[in-house]
N, C-alpha and C positions, 0 to 999 in steps of 0.2 A: 066362562066368567073368570076362571083363574088366570087366563092370559090377558085379561083387560088391564091396560096401563093404569086405570084409576077406577074406583068404585062408582057405579051409576049414581048420579045425584050429587057427587062430591067434586070438588075442584082440585086439580093437581097442584101440589105445593109450589111448583115453579111458576104458577099463574096467579097466585093469590094477590100480588100487588095490583092487579087490574080491578080488584074489588075493594079499594081503599074506603074505609068507613062504612063498609057493608057487612051484613051477617051472612056467612056461608057455611057449608058443611065440608069438613076435611077429614082425612084419615091418614095415619102414618105410624112409623116405628119410632119408639122413644129411643133416641141415640145418646142423649146426655141429659141428666137431670140432677137436681139438688133436693135434699129433703126440705119439708115445709119450714118456712121462717116467718117470724112476725114482720109485717110490713111497717112502713113509717107511720101509718095510721093505726086504726084499731083492727084491721083485717090480718089474715094470714095469707101467705102466697107460696106458690110453687112454680119453679121455672124449669123448662126442659126444651129439647130440640126434637123436632119431628123430621123423619126422612121418608121418602117414597121413591119410586123409580124415576121420577122427574128431578128429584134432589137426593141422589143416592148416598152422599157422603156426609158424615157429621159436620164437617167444616162448612158445607154449603146448605145445611138443613134449615128448617123454618123455626124460629124461636116462638115459644108460646108461654104466656104467663096467666095463671088462674088466681083470682082473689076470692076468698070466702071469709065469713065471720069466724069460723073455727077451723082448726087443722083437720077435723074429722070430715068436714064437708068438701075437702079438696080431693082431686083424683088420687085414688089409692094405688099409685105406681109402685111396683115392687122391685123392678130391676130394669136396666137397659134391655131393650128387645121386646118389652111390652108393646102391644099395638093398641092405639086409642082412636076411636071414632068420635069426632065432635059434631054436634048439630048446633047451628046458629052461633058460631064463634065470630067475633067482630075483628076485622083487620084494621089495625090502627097504626099511625106513625108515632110510636112510643120511643123516641130517640132514633129508632130505625123501625122498619115494618115488622110488626109482631102480631100474633093472635092473642086477643084479650077476651076474658070471659065477660059475659053480660048476664042480666037477670034471666034471660031465656036460654042460656047455654046449657046443654046436656051432653053426656058422654057415656060411652060404653068402652070398657077396657078388657082386652084379651091378654092375659098374663103369659109369660114364657112358660111352656110346659116344664115341669120338674124332671120328667123322664121322657126319653124318646118314644114316639108313637102313642102318646097319651093325649087326652083332651085338655085344652086350655081352660083354666078357670076364668070366669067372667065376673067383673064388678061394674056397677053402673051408678049414675046419678041423673035422675032419680032411680031408685032400686027397681021400679017397674019397667024400665027401658029394656027392650029386647032386640036381638039381632035377627033379621030376616035370613032365610037360607042362602040367598045370594050374597048377603053381607058376610056370613060365616065362611062361605066358599072363598071369597076374596081375601079375608083375613088369614085363612089357612095358607093360601098361596103367598101372601106377604110374609108370613112366618118362615116358610120354606125358602123364599128368595133371600131373606135377610140372613138366615143361618148358613147359606152356601156362599155368601160374599166373602171378600178378602178383608173382613173386619172382625177382629176378635172381640166378643162381647162377654164381659164378666158380670153376671147378675150380682147386684149388691143393693143394700138399702141406703147407701151413702152416695158419695160423689161418683160420677161415671168413671169407668176404667176402660176407655176406648182408645186404642192406639192403632192407627192405620200404618201399614208397612209401605214405605215409598222407596223404591230401588233397593230394597233389602236393608234399609237403615232404620233403626228404632229411634223414635223421638221421646222415649220415656226419660224423665229427669231422674237423677239419683241424688241421694243425700250427700252433702258436701260440707267440708270444713272451710272456714274463711280463708285459710292459708292456700287452699287449692283453687280459689276462684280466679277466673280470668275474664278479660273484657268481652262483652257481647255474647255471653252465655247465660243460661237460666239455671237456677239452683234451688234446691230445698235445703234449708238450714235450720239448726236448733241453736239458740244462743241465750245469753243473759242480757237483759235490757239495762244498759248503763245510765241512759238519760233519755228523756222524751222532750219533744219540742213541738207544740201545736202551731200550725200555720194556717194560711187562708186557703181552704180547699184541700189541704193535705195534712199529714201528720208525720213527723220525722222521728225515727228511732235510732239510737246509737247502740249497736248490738256487738257483743264479743262472745267468742267461744274459746278465748285464750290460745288461739293459734295465730301465728304471726305471718302477715303478708306484706312483703316489701313495697307493694303498690299503695298501701294505705298511708294516711296522714300520721306523722309521728307526734303524739302528744308528749310534751316535755315536762318532766317533773322538776320542781325547784322548791327549796325550803324558804318559808317566809315566817316572820314573827318569832317571838320567843318560844311559842309552843310548837313551832315546826309544822304549821298547817300546810296542806298541799293545795296549790292553786294551779289551774290550767293557765298557760301564758295568756295574759289578758285579764279581764275583770270577772269573767264567768267562772263559777266553781266547777271543777272537773274532778270526779271521784276516782279516776283511774279505770281501767289499767293504762299504764303509760307505755309509750312506744307505739308500734304499728300492729295493734291488736283489735282495734275497734272499727267496725264498718257502719257508715252512715247509710240508712235506708229510708227513703221517702215513700210513704204510703199514700195512695190516692183513692178516691171514690169510696166504695163500700168498705174497703180495707181501712181507710183513714177513720171512717165513722166508728167501726168496730174497735179500733185501737184506742180512740178517745174514751170509750166506755169501759174497757176491760184491761188495758195494758198499763203497768205502773213500773217505776224504777225498781229493779231487783227481781222482776218477774222472768221466768223461763218461758220462752215462746218458740213456736214452730212456724216458720214461714215457707210457703210453697211458691214456686214460679217466680223467684226474685231475679230480676235482670241485673247482671253486673255491667256497669257502664263506666265511662271515663268522665270525670267532672271537668270544670273549667281550668283547674290547676293540674290536670293530667293524672289525678289520683283516682283510686278505685272507690266507687260508691254503688249503692243498690237502689233499685226502683221497683215498686209493685203497683201496677195499674189495675183498674177494675176490668172485669170481663165484659166485652162489648155485647155479647149475647145475653148473659145472665148478670144483670147489673147488681143484683143482691149477693152474688157469690163472694165469699170471704175466705181467703187463703191464709188466715192467721188463726193460731190457736194458742191459748195460754196453758202451759203444762204445769200441773200440780203434783204429779207423781215423780218424786225425786229418785225413785228406783228405776226410772227409765235408763237403759244402758247409755244413751247418748248424754244424759245429764250427769251420770256417774263419771263418764270419761271427761266431760267438761270440768267437773270439780277436781279431778286429778290433774288436768292441765293447769288449773288455777293454782293448785298447791306448788307445782313445779315453777310456774311463773313467779309466785310470791317469793320462793326461795332465791331465784335469780335476781329479782328486784331488790331484795334486802342486801344481797351481796354488792350489787352495783351502787346502792344508796350509801352504804358505809364507805365504799371507795370514793364516791363523789364528795361526800362531806369532808373526808380527809384532804382531798384536793382543794376544796373550797377554803379550808382553814389556812392552807399554805398560800392560796391565791389572795385571801383577804389580807394577810400580812404583807404580801408583795404590793398589793394595791395601796395599802395604807402608807407603805414606805415611799412609793412613787408620788402619792399625793403630798407627802411631806416635802419631798424633793422639789416638786413643782411649786409648792407654796414658798419654799426657800428661794427658788429662782425668781419668783414673783416679788418677794421682799427685797431682792437684790436688783430690782428693775431700775430704770433711769430716774435718778433722784432730781434731775434737772428739769423734769417736765411735771406740770400740774394741770389738772382739769377741773372744771366745775362739776357739781353734783357728785361728790366723791362717794356718797352712800347709794347712788343709783346702781342697780345690779349690772354686771358686765354681760353683754350679749356677744356670743361668738360670731365672727364675721360670716361663717357659713350659714348661720341662721338668718342673718340680715339679708343675705343674697337670695334666700328662698322667699319667693312671693307667696304669702298666705292665701291670696285670692287671685287666680290667674286672670280674672276679668278686670282687675284693677291694675293699671300700669305702674303705679307707685303709691306709697303711703307717706303722708306728712308725719314723720315720727323722728324723735331724737333718741340716740343710743349712746351708751358708754362702752368703749371697746378696749381691749388690751392687745397691743400690736407693736411692730417695729417697721421702720421704713426700709424698703428693699430697692426702690427705684424712684425716679422723679422725672418730670418734664416741666419746662423745656430742658434740653441737655445742657445748655450754657446758662450758668447762674446769672449772667448779665441780662438775660431775657426774663427774669422773674418779675420785673416791674415793666409796666406798659403805660403808654399815654392814657390819660383819663378821657374816655369818649363822652362823658357826661358833663363836661365843663359848661357848654352853651353860654359862655360869657359870664359865668359865675366866678367872680374874682376870689371868693372865699374857698372855693373848691381846690383841692390839691391837684397839681398837674399830672402827677404820676400815682399809679395804684399798683398794689401787688396782685399778681395772678399767676399761679403755678399749680401743679398737681403732684401728689405723692402716691406711690403704690405701696400700700401697707399690707403686712401679712400678720394674721392672728396666730394664736397658740395652736389652733386647729389646722394650720397650714393653708387656710383659704386666704385669697388675696382680693383686695378691693381698692379701686382708685378713689381718692378723695381730693376735692378741689379746695384750694386755699386762696382766698381773695378778699379784697376790701378790708373792712374793719376787723374781720376775723383774722386776717393775716397780720394786721397791725398788732392785734392782741397777742398773737402767737410770738411774733418777733420782737415786740416792744420797740418798734422803730417804724418811722414813716418811709414810704417808698420814694425813691429818687431815681434819676436817670443813671443807672448803674454803668452804662457804657462811657459815661463822662465823669463818674465819681469812683475813683479807685478806693477811697476811704469807705464809701458806702458798700462797695462790693466786698471789701475785706471784712467789714463788720457783719455783713450777711453771712459770709462763709464761716466766721467764728460762731455765729448763732446756730447755724445749721449743723456744725460739728457737734454741738451739745445735743442736737436732736438725733442725728443719724451716724455719728462717729466718723469713720474714715470712708463712708459710702462714696462721696464725690471722687476721692482719689482713686479708689478701686474701680469705680464705674468708668472713669476716664481711661484707666489702664486697660480695662477689659475691652473697651470699644476700639482702642488703638490697636490691640492685638487682632481683633476681628477685622479691622480695616486693612491690616497687612495681609490677611489671608484672602480677602475678597475685595472687590472694587466698591461694593455698596456698604454703607454703614451698618453696624449691627442692629438687629431688631430690638425694639423696646418690649419688655414683657407685657403681655396683654392683661386686660382686666378680667376679673372674675374667673381666673383659671386656678383650679385647685393644684396644690403642689404635687408634683409627680413623686411617687414612691417606688423604691426598688423592692421587688418581691421575688421570692423564690418561685421558680417555675412549677413547683409541685403544688402550690396553692391555687389551683384552678377551680373556679366556682362552677365549672361545667361538669365536674365529676359527679357520678351517682353516689350519694352518701348512704352509709349504713348506720343504723342506730342501735343503741343498747337498750336494756330494759327500762331505762329512765327516759327514753325518747331522745337521748342526746347522741350527737355524732360520735362514732367510734374514733379512737385516736388514730392518727395517720391520715385522716380525711378532714381537710380544713374547709369549714363552711362560712367562715367570716372573712370577706375579702380584705378587711382592714386589720386582720389579726397580727400581722407582722409589719406594721407601718410606723412603728416607733422610730423616732429620729435617733440616730447614733450620736454619741457624745462629740465625735469629730464634726458631724454635720451641724450640730447646734453651735459649737465653738466657732466654726467657719462663718456661719450666718450671723452670729452675734458680732463677730469682728467685722464682717462686711457691712451689715445693716444697722449696727448699733444695738443697744439694749432695748428690751421691751418697756413700754410705757403705757399709761392710760390716757385716752383721748375721748373727746366728745364729737360725734358726727350727727348730721341731720340729713334725712332723705327728702328729696323733692323731685319735681319733674318740670321739664320745659317742652314746649311744642316741638314736634319733629315730623314735619310733613302732615299726614293725616292722623298721626298718633302722638304719643308722648315718649320722651326719653327720660329714663330713670337715672338720677345723679345723686351723689353724696358729697357733703361739704363739711370741712373741719370747722369747729367753732368751740369757744369756751376752753381752749387749750393754750397754755403759755409756756415758753422756755424761760426758766428763771435765770 
């Protein structure tokens, strides 16, 4: 009987799937179990894995779950290595194929002997259940077979401690600090809960142990309000720590349910089997999924004993972090005071330049807020090709079309025998540049052009007087732009056979940057979560125009002025073309 692969009348664990939704007898070694827990209903439950010679390893064992009205009625498993014989257990698809107790289920347990060559203690439900001699013989052989395998079994009343050796490599996890975590590894950690965030089917914790990991997101501190309250960048409150000290961990399944009930901001917790992974931004975050075999298993524990050595070490790291933070905060506030003075000075200089703008130009809606050209060029809704909207801008003219001023007027195509209509109309385009460096083409035509120039269109190729009057008007608008443009294109024509290219529309002004300001560098952050000096994270940090550039452009394109433009669209094949037109602007 001892050499039998399975006890007579029982089904080998490898064949239980053939008896789906049927009651059968099974026997096996307890390879992994959890202590009794309350179920989601009114019952208590215990979960464990059974192994036999057909399923010899814990990883491939057969999961079993028993439900009873009280914990005392559950199988009294004492340790891994106990052997249990079930009569009339039901095989059910409970997420996966598992053995579930029914009203008729009974069992007998043979506990692991406390000393070698001693008799196993027996417990059963009901207590009158007995083992036949052949049953005892088989169970003894199963004890012997299990004890001589390459599986180390540590008897315990808690979670199983089974670790199988594969190629001499241990898979046991070790306690780790956040600073030592790397992608695609599993860790046990102890930390302080900074913030919690409930989700749909999950629960997110922000945990710190005050050890710094450069792969974490850098929370940046900044001072707001008269009281100096601290906000995370954005609208949500962030209590700290600042910098790369906080790990986001998403809990799932039973872990999420347990966290919702017991975890709170400021709690010390222990998490086991946390997977370190890379999020969509390439940063480090953690995930803790439920056990597929034991769905009620929870690898989360709230720690209340502050004498725990790991908590004491955490508190010490917190003190050291706070000291460094205060030092960096004082340094930052001094820098901000200097920067505030500089910004205020620049704003005053900018306002002074604006006050010295082109006095010869007036526009309607003087109280309408000025919109930067770069904002106008950004479509708020990519599904809409254009918006019918009027804007007030602050700009200068830097180029124009057509190149010859004599072509600024064209024959009126809408005459159709109307003797009251004017035979010539204005039609030209200006390339304007805003204070933000963005450029936009605006069309000037019809009555809007008449309002701008305060003169009707004529055949400029036959009217020297009209051409001269137009040139004088435009000089008030754009200064010496025409003269310099002609000179520039003549020089280009001498260098090449084709005429010089006209600057394109919607092209942001190119800036000269220092080669050290590369956004591709890996940045390092201080205790405030701010980039350390010497590493530039703002690609526009050194894009201020020099005084020489401003003087040259102002001389070339004239002074800045306020103007009104309207956005509209015209059919263009199967779609629409987005255009802007000057209106409500006059040269005095």
